[in-house]
Structure formats: structure tokens, C-alpha cells
C-alpha positions in Angstrom: 0.0 0.0 -0.1 1.4 3.4 -1.0 2.0 5.7 2.1 -0.4 8.6 2.3 1.2 12.0 2.0 0.9 14.1 5.1 0.4 17.7 4.7 0.5 20.2 7.5 1.0 24.0 6.9 3.3 25.6 9.5 3.5 29.4 10.0 7.2 29.0 11.2 9.9 26.7 10.1 12.0 25.9 13.1 15.5 24.5 12.5 17.0 21.3 14.5 14.5 21.7 17.3 13.9 19.1 20.2 10.3 17.8 19.3 8.2 16.6 22.3 5.0 14.7 22.0 2.1 13.9 24.3 -0.8 11.9 23.2 -3.7 10.8 25.4 -2.8 7.6 27.2 -2.6 6.2 30.7 -3.8 9.0 33.0 -3.8 11.6 30.2 -0.1 12.4 31.4 1.1 13.3 28.0 -1.6 15.6 27.2 -1.5 17.3 30.7 2.1 17.6 30.6 2.3 19.1 27.2 -0.3 21.7 27.9 1.4 22.7 31.1 4.7 23.2 29.1 2.7 25.1 26.5 1.1 27.4 29.2 4.5 28.1 31.0 6.9 28.5 28.2 6.5 31.2 25.8 5.2 29.3 22.9 3.5 30.0 19.6 0.8 27.8 17.9 2.5 27.2 14.4 0.4 24.3 12.9 -2.6 22.1 13.2 -3.7 18.6 12.0 -6.6 16.4 12.2 -7.5 12.8 11.2 -10.9 12.7 9.0 -11.6 9.3 10.0 -12.1 10.5 13.6 -15.1 12.4 14.9 -14.7 16.0 14.4 -13.9 17.3 18.0 -12.4 20.6 19.2 -12.2 22.2 22.7 -13.1 25.7 23.6 -10.7 26.8 26.4 -10.6 30.5 27.8 -12.5 31.6 24.7 -10.1 29.8 22.2 -10.5 26.8 20.0 -8.1 23.9 20.7 -7.8 21.6 17.8 -7.3 17.9 17.9 -3.6 18.0 17.1 -1.8 21.1 17.6 2.1 22.1 17.2 3.5 24.9 19.5 7.1 26.3 19.2 9.1 27.6 22.0 11.8 29.7 20.4 13.9 30.3 23.5 14.4 26.6 24.0 14.1 25.6 20.4 11.2 23.3 21.3 8.5 22.0 19.1 5.6 20.6 21.3 2.9 18.3 19.8 -0.4 18.5 21.9 -3.4 16.2 21.4 -6.7 16.1 22.8 -8.4 13.5 20.5 -9.0 9.8 21.2 -6.2 8.0 19.2 -7.3 4.1 19.3 -6.7 2.9 16.0 -4.8 5.5 14.6 -1.3 4.9 16.5 0.6 4.1 13.5 -0.7 7.0 11.5 0.1 9.4 14.3 3.5 8.0 14.8 4.1 8.8 11.0 2.9 12.3 11.4 5.5 12.9 14.3 8.2 11.3 12.3 7.3 13.3 9.1 7.3 16.6 11.2 10.6 15.6 12.9 12.2 14.9 9.4 10.8 18.2 7.9 12.6 20.2 10.7 15.5 18.1 11.1 14.7 17.5 14.7 17.8 16.6 16.7 15.8 14.7 19.3 12.3 13.2 19.8 10.8 13.2 23.3 7.7 11.4 24.3 5.9 12.0 27.5 3.7 9.0 28.5 1.9 7.0 31.4 2.6 3.6 32.3 0.2 1.3 34.1 1.4 0.4 37.7 -0.3 -1.9 40.2 1.7 -0.8 43.2 -0.3 1.7 45.3 2.7 4.1 45.6 1.9 7.4 47.3 4.0 9.0 44.9 4.4 8.1 41.2 7.9 7.2 40.0 9.4 8.3 36.7 11.3 6.1 34.2 13.0 6.6 31.0 13.7 4.4 27.9 15.8 5.3 24.9 16.9 4.0 21.7 20.3 5.3 22.4 22.6 4.8 25.4 22.1 7.7 27.9 24.3 9.0 30.7 22.8 12.4 31.3 19.3 11.1 32.7 19.1 11.4 36.5 16.1 8.9 36.6 15.8 5.3 36.6 15.9 3.3 33.3 12.6 1.3 32.4 13.6 -2.5 32.5 10.3 -4.2 32.3 6.9 -3.1 31.0 4.5 -3.2 28.0 4.4 -0.1 26.1 1.3 0.7 24.0 0.0 3.4 21.8 1.8 6.3 19.6 5.2 5.6 21.9 5.3 1.9 21.0 4.8 2.9 17.2 7.6 5.4 17.5 10.1 3.0 19.1 9.3 0.7 16.2 9.9 3.5 13.6 12.0 6.1 14.9 15.5 6.5 13.4 16.5 9.6 15.2 17.5 9.8 18.8 14.2 9.1 20.7 13.7 9.2 24.5 10.5 8.5 26.5 9.7 9.6 30.0 7.1 7.2 31.6 5.2 8.3 34.8 3.6 5.5 36.8 -0.1 5.7 37.1 -2.9 3.5 38.3 -5.8 4.1 36.3 -7.0 5.4 33.1 -8.4 8.4 34.9 -6.4 11.7 34.6 -3.4 11.8 36.9 -2.2 15.4 37.7 0.2 14.2 40.3 1.9 11.7 37.9 1.8 14.4 35.2 3.8 16.7 37.6 6.4 14.2 38.2 6.9 14.0 34.5 7.3 17.6 34.0 9.9 17.7 36.8 11.7 14.9 34.9 11.8 16.8 31.5 12.5 20.1 33.3 15.7 18.5 34.9 16.7 16.8 31.5 16.5 19.8 29.3 17.2 22.4 32.0 14.1 24.5 31.3 14.1 26.0 34.7 10.1 25.8 35.1 8.4 26.3 38.3 6.4 23.1 38.5 4.6 24.2 41.6 1.4 25.4 39.8 1.0 22.2 37.8 -1.0 20.3 40.4 -3.7 23.1 40.7 -3.7 23.7 36.8 -3.8 19.8 36.2 -6.9 19.4 38.4 -8.8 21.8 36.2 -7.3 20.3 33.0 -8.3 16.9 34.2 -12.1 17.8 34.1 -11.7 19.3 30.7 -9.7 16.7 29.2 -11.5 13.7 30.7 -14.9 15.2 29.2 -13.3 15.7 25.7 -11.7 12.3 25.5 -15.1 10.6 26.7 -17.2 12.5 24.2 -14.7 11.6 21.5 -14.8 7.9 22.5 -18.8 8.0 22.5 -18.9 9.4 18.9 -16.5 6.9 17.8 -19.0 4.2 19.3 -22.0 5.9 17.9 -20.5 6.0 14.4 -19.6 2.2 14.5 -23.2 1.6 15.6 -24.7 3.6 12.8 -22.5 1.7 10.2 -23.4 -1.6 11.7 -27.2 -0.6 11.4 -26.8 0.1 7.8 -25.3 -3.4 7.2 -28.0 -5.2 9.4 
């Protein structure tokens, strides 16, 4: 099958950025963490993308439209942040292709994934781990040794041919986990030397939890309703 060409119009052309992605997954950690970075770094929205196979979903936040997938650029730290609010089940490979196509377009020097990982241990404080496709000596957290990784991050590990590191915060359910998101922001803060004050994250993330959980649930219901409608035509 011929690979579909991906077209995204960007208003700026970053050179050799670090690309950070956070798609909805366990605890919505990637989405919460990337939104926090967008709000606390001086970023600019430079591109949008949507998948027509999925229900048309946007969010209205503080009087502004938030698209399913957005690209925000921080010139100070040369970061390109991919922020997503849409349900991703069934589109993981396609989304990985989008990320890698953008990384190639701007010759990204590194790809970073922010992700939640399931944990059955009732720890009071979430631990953060990392895993990379290269040897790393400048990471001050424990390397992930045993786990099952799913979603866009898994697809990226299968396909990425550039330096790629993923940070995983432990979470205990599919519900939004602001504390785990705060821990992963601390890890990326230390790794990149961003000097961000992470103290406001918990308060902000609690507000985000309500918003994001509602958006994701509505998106899932829309997908289910569409499938049910398609089956009714067949029947």
C-alpha cells in the first residue's frame, strides 16, 4: 500500500528543534504535561492537524479553539511541542508517521515522548522512568527495565531512526493523573534544563483533568456511535 502523503501547513520553520509529543494515554499524562509546557513556556501555535476518520472534535478553552492536534513552538529553548486531545485508538501508527514526518521536515535533533505507564503498586508518589533507543548517561532517573508499552510511543520506538527518549510516569488507572503528570514535568525540566516552576502544575492539572476527561469521553462516544450507525446500515 502506498504511504499517504501528510500535509501540515506551518507558520514558522524551526531549525533542528527538540520535538516533544504527548498523546492521550494512561492518566492523560502526555496531554496534561504538554499543555503545562505550552502554558508555562513562551510558545506560539504554528500548525494544526486532524484525522478525518475520527469524529470532528475541538475544545473551547478560555474563549479559544483547541484543535485535535496542535504544534506549538518555543523559540527560547527551540522546542516543538505536539499537543493532542483526541482519542487515538486505531490511529497510533498514523500518528507516529505524522510525528516522524514533522521531525524529518525540521531535522529534529531529538524526539521526546511523555507517557503514562500502568502500575499495580499503590505508591503514594508516582515514579518516573525513561527508555531510549540510544545509550544515555545524562538522565537522572531510573531506566525502564520491564514493561508493556502501547500506543503512539510504541509505534515510534518501532519506527524512529533519530535519537528518541520516552519518559514514563507511573499511574494506577485510566483516569487523569495530575500528580503523575507533575512528576514527568519535573523529569523533563531536569533533562532539558528548562528552569520551569512546576509548583502550579497540580492546581492547573486538576482543572485540566475535568476538561480533558470530558473531551476524551465525548470523542470515544462519538466513535462508538458512528460504528453502531455503520452496523445498522449493514444489518
